[in-house]
N, C-alpha and C positions, 0 to 999 in steps of 0.2 A: 600518409594519405592527406590530400588537401581537404580542407573543411568545406562542405557543400555550401554553408551559409556565406563563406567568403566568395565563392563563385557567383552566388546570387547577387551579392552587394557590389562587387567590383570586378566584373567580367573583363574589362579592358586591362586592368592591372594584372590579372591572371594571364591573359594572352601575351602581354608584354614580357612577363617573366618566363613564360614557356618559349617565347621566341628567343630570349637570351640563352636558354638552354638548347637552342637549335632544334626544336621539335619540327618535324615536317608538317606540311599543310594538312595532311589527312589526320594527324594526331591533334593538331590545333582545332580541327572541326569537331573533335569529341567534346569540347567545352559547350558548343551549341547543342549538341546531342544530349549531353547530361542535363542541361537546363530545360530542353524540350521534354525530356523524360520526367523532369521534376514537375512540370506543369501537368502532365498526364497523371502523375502520381497524386498530386494534390486534388485533381478533379475526381479521380477514382476514390480517394479517401473521403472526399465530401459526399459522394454518392453513398458510400458504405455507411458513413455516420448518419446520413439522413435516413437510410434504411433501418439502422438500429433505433433511431428515435421513433420511427413509425412503429416498429415492433413493440417498443416499450409502451407507446400510447395505445396501440391496439390491445395489448395484453391487459391493460387496465379496463378497457371497454369490454373485453371478453368476460372479465370478472363481474362487471356490472350487469352484463346481459344474462349471465348465469344466475345471478342473485334474483333478477327480476323475472326469470323464467323465459327469457327471449332466446330459446334454443336455436332457432334458425339463424338469427342475427349473430349469435355466438359462433356457430359453425362457419358462417360466411367470413367472419373476422379471422377465425383460425386458418381458413384456406388462404386468406390474404397474407397472413403472417408467414405461412409456409412458403408462399411464392416469393415474398421478400427475402426470406432466409436463403432460398435457393439462389436468388439473384445475387445476394451478398457473397455467397460462396464463389460464384463465378468472378465477381469483382475482386474478391480476396486473392484468387489465383492470378488474375491479371496484375494485381498490385504486387504480388511477390515476384512475378516475372520482370516487371519494370524496375523494382527495387534491386533485384539481382543484377540486371543489366547496367543500371546506373552505378552500382558499386564496382562492377567489373571495369567500367570505363574510368571511374575515379582512381582505381588502383593502377591504371595504365599511365596516369599522369605523374610526372616527377614533381619533386618539391620546387617551389619558386625560389630563385636566387635572391639573396640580400641585395639591396640597392648598390652596395659597394663592389659587387662582383664585376670584374671587367668583361667586356665583350670578347668573344673569340670562339673558335670552333675546335681547336686541337691544342695539344700540350705546348706547342711552340708559341701559342698566344697567351700563355700564363704570364702574370705580372710578377716581376721580382719585387717582393715586398720588403725584404731586408737582404742586402748583399753582404758578402764577406768583406770586411773593411780594409784588409791589408792584402799583400801579395799572396797568392796561393803557393803552397809548398812545391818545391821542385826537387825531385829525387835524382840521385846519380844514375848514370846509364845502366849500372849493374842492378838497379832495383827490379823487383819481380812482382807480377800480379799475385793476388792471394791464392789462386789455384796452384801456382808453382811453389809458393811458400808453404802451402799445406803439406806438400810432400817432404820438403826440407825439414819441417818442424813437427811432423807427425800430428797434424791438427784434424784433418778430416779425410775421409776416403770416399770418393765418388763412385768408384767401381764396386765397392762393397754395398753402397746404397742401391745401385742398380741391381746387383745380385739379389739383395733381400727384397726390394720393393719394385724398383724400376727407375727410369730416367727422372731426374728432378728430385730424388730423395738422397739425403746426405747422412752418412754415418760419421759422427764425431768421435774421436778417440784421444785418450791421454791428454795432451796439452789442450786440444780443442774442446773436449768435454769439460775440462777444468775451467777454461775461459768462458764457456757457455754458462756454467754454474755461477761463476763469479759475476758475470753481467746480470744474470737473473736476480741474484741476491742484492746487487748494487741498485738496480732499478726499483726493486720492491721496497728496499729501505728508504730510498729517496721519495718514493710515493707515500709511504707511511709517514715520513717526516713532514710531508706537505699536507697532511690531513686526510689522506685517502684511506678508507677502511679496506683491508685486504679480504678478499673472498676467494674461495676455491670452487670452481663451477664444473658442471658436466661438459664433456667435449662433444656430445651428440645431443641434438635438439629436435623437437617435433616441428611440424609444419606451422602450428600456431606461433611458436617462438620465432621461427625464421620469417614468418609473415609480418610479425609485429615491428621488427626493426628494418623491414624493407628489402631483405634478401630474397624473399619470394613476393611476387613472381619474377622480379627483375633479374636476379643473379642465379637462377636455378641451375643453369648450365655450368657455372663456375664452382659449384659445391659438389663434394662427394656425397653420394646418397646410398644409404643402406636400405635397399628396397624391401627386404623381408620384414624389417622392423619399422619401416616408414620413418626413418630418422636421418638427419643430415649431420655430417661432421662440420664443426664450426669453422668458418673462414676467419673469424676474429672473436675475441672474448667479449666484444661489444654486444654480441647477440644474446648469450645467456645472462650476462651481467645486467643489461638494461631491462630484461624481462623479469628480473626479480620483482619488479614493481608493477607488472602488468595487472590491469583491472584493480588498481589500488586508488584510493582517495587519500592523499596526504594532507596534513595540516601545514599551514605556512611556517609554523615553528619547527617542522621537520626538515626544512630546507636550509641550505642545499644538502642534497645527498651526494657524497663523494666516495666512489668505489674504485678499487684497483684489483686486477687479477693477472696472474701469469697463466698462460695456456700455450700449448702447441696450437698452431693454426694450419688449416688444410685448404689449399686452393688448387683447382685443376689447372688453371693458367692455360687453358686451351688456346692453341694458335701462337704460343710464344716460342720463337725460334731465333737463331742467329747468335753472333758473337756477344751481343749485349746481355745475353742470359747465361753466359758461361759461369761456371763455379757457383758461388753463392749469390750471384746477381738476381737470379729468379729460381725459386725452388717450390716444390709442391707442399712441403711441410717445413714450417719454421716456428721458432719460439718468439713470443711477444708478450710484453707487459702492456696492458691497456689501462687507461684512466677514463672513467665515466662520471659524468655529473648530471644530476637532475636538478633543474633550477627554476626559480620563479621567472616568468617571462621578462620582467623588468630588469633582471640581473644577468641574463644569459650571455650577453656580449661582453660584459665585464668578466664573467667567468671564462669566456673564451680567451681573453687576454692573459688571465692567470695560467691557463693551460699552456699557452705559447711560452710564457716565462719559464714554466716548469721544464718543458722540453729543451728550451735554450740552455738552461742550467746544466742539464744532463750532457749535452754535447760539449759545452764549455769544459766540464769536468773530465770528459774523455779526451780533451785536447784535440778535437777534430774541427777542421774548417767547415762551416756550413752556411747555407743560405735558406731563406724562406720565400716560397712562392705563394701568391694568392691565385687560386685556380680560376680560370675563365669559365664562362657559362657552359661551353661545350665540353669541358674536361672534368666537370664536377660529377660526383656520384649522383645516382637517381634520388637519394633521400636528402642530400645536403642542401642547406641554405647558404652556407659559406664555409669554404675549406682552405686551410693553409697546409702546404706540403713543406716538410723539412728535407733538404738534401745535403749529404756530406760529400766532400770532394775526395775522390780516389786519386791520389797522386800518381800511383803506378799505372792506372788505366787512363788517367787524364780525362776523367768524366765525373759528372755528378750522379750520385746514387740516392734515390728516395728512401728515407728511413722512417718517416712518420707523416701521418695525415691527422690534422686536428680540425674537427668540424662542429658546427652548430646545426642541428636539425630542426630547431624551433619546435613547432607542434606536429611535424610530419609523422614522427614515430609515435608520439603520445596519443595522437588521434586514432592510430591503428590499434594501439594496445590499451586504450582507455585509461591512461595514466593521468590523473587529475589531482587538483588540490581544492580545498575549501578556503575561500578568502575571508577576510574579516567581516564581510557583510553576509557570509553564509552562502555565497554563490559558488557553484562548482565550475572550475575552468581547467583547461588543458595546461600542462606544464611544458617546459622546454627540456630537450635532452642534448647532451654534447658528449663527444668522446675523442680520444686521441691515442696514438701509439707512443709509449714512453718506456722503452722503444722496441722496434723490431730488430731481432738479433742478427739475422743472417748477414745483412749488408753492413751492420755495425761491426761485426767480426771482420768482414772483408776490409773495411776502412781502417780498423786498428792494425791489422796485419800489414797492410800496404803503407800507411802513412807513418807507422812507428817502427819500421824495419831499420835496423842498424847493424854494424859489424859485430856487436855483442849478442844480437838476437832481437826479438821483437820487444821493444820497450813497453811495459805496461803503464798506462797513465796512473799518476800518483793516487787519485781518488779510488782507483780500482785495485791497487796493490794489496790492501788489507783483505780483500775478498779472494784475490788470486793467490796470494801467499808469497809472492816474490816480485822483484823489480823487472825481471826480464823473463820472457818466454824463450827458452833455449832449445837447441836441437838435440838435447839429450833427454832420455826418459826421466821423468820426475817421480 
């Protein structure tokens, strides 16, 4: 959530940022509405404070009147106090309505983009931040996409996924289950080696948790909801992991906080159809290792670079061609100030597949969850949060199968072999 004080101080900067995120005119008008409500709120608060001061002053007079036997004067003062209190109750109700409306409008505004975010409205406007430096791999004509390789090598079964759950759910078996487990262990060990503390978190969260990281109210339609229990299945481990520190005040010496978690992730992906979502390209349940950082505001963009380096190293060790995109204003998430997407090249499909997003949210999430720190001068200030996929498995599995297919079988990248247990994934049961 944007800080109200920032809207007061720099309205034009706020409007400029919201325009870069391509907000329509009616939503831009909410900034003026929020500020107008703020003026009303301050006016009502002043009236209520004045009323309280009057009540305090009259209460002292009533005591003096009673001591001196001025009963009539005391009764008149009491009646005046009662009237002021009744008026203050009305003002308090108006104040609550204004505050609620103001907060609702604030919650409707996305985070402001960092100054380096390129202009643009759609994914095609994203900037190639780092391209693959050499020629992209070319496979022989006999090469197959991963959904055909899955049948040849007994990796996953889409029909059984549909039978058990429905379209967009995958059942991994034998080689596929083994490859999933190898990748999860590899990614977690790499995160641990990079200084991230591993945590194991719940897969269902309450509204407060989903609200704090910006999933509610913005992405409510994309999450699975258990109505009877009023809980949401997590779309990413970012949600429960970041909320570990909700309503906390940290010391500067506690920073940075670096956490990692493996979880299944659940996304409805409503409206996703077509050839580009075939196989593992887009599914409703997938496994992912997330890295989360809670940082001092002065260090968060240096931390973002470290996260980019970490994801780079994972893809290099998996021997996969990749590129990094800097997302334009119109393609960024609601909560992000700056996002980089990693894409791997699928040589069989001849297309790029997104496998990671790495983002800095600055104070947008911490303002919602009241996650702060006490600086050396004793002042309480908001922290910055960051997160990234390190990595999402479904499309990584697709890329490994397609890019490393050989006559001997699917070649397992050297860094992954100790976790998988062999050099090749073969079409015989292991």
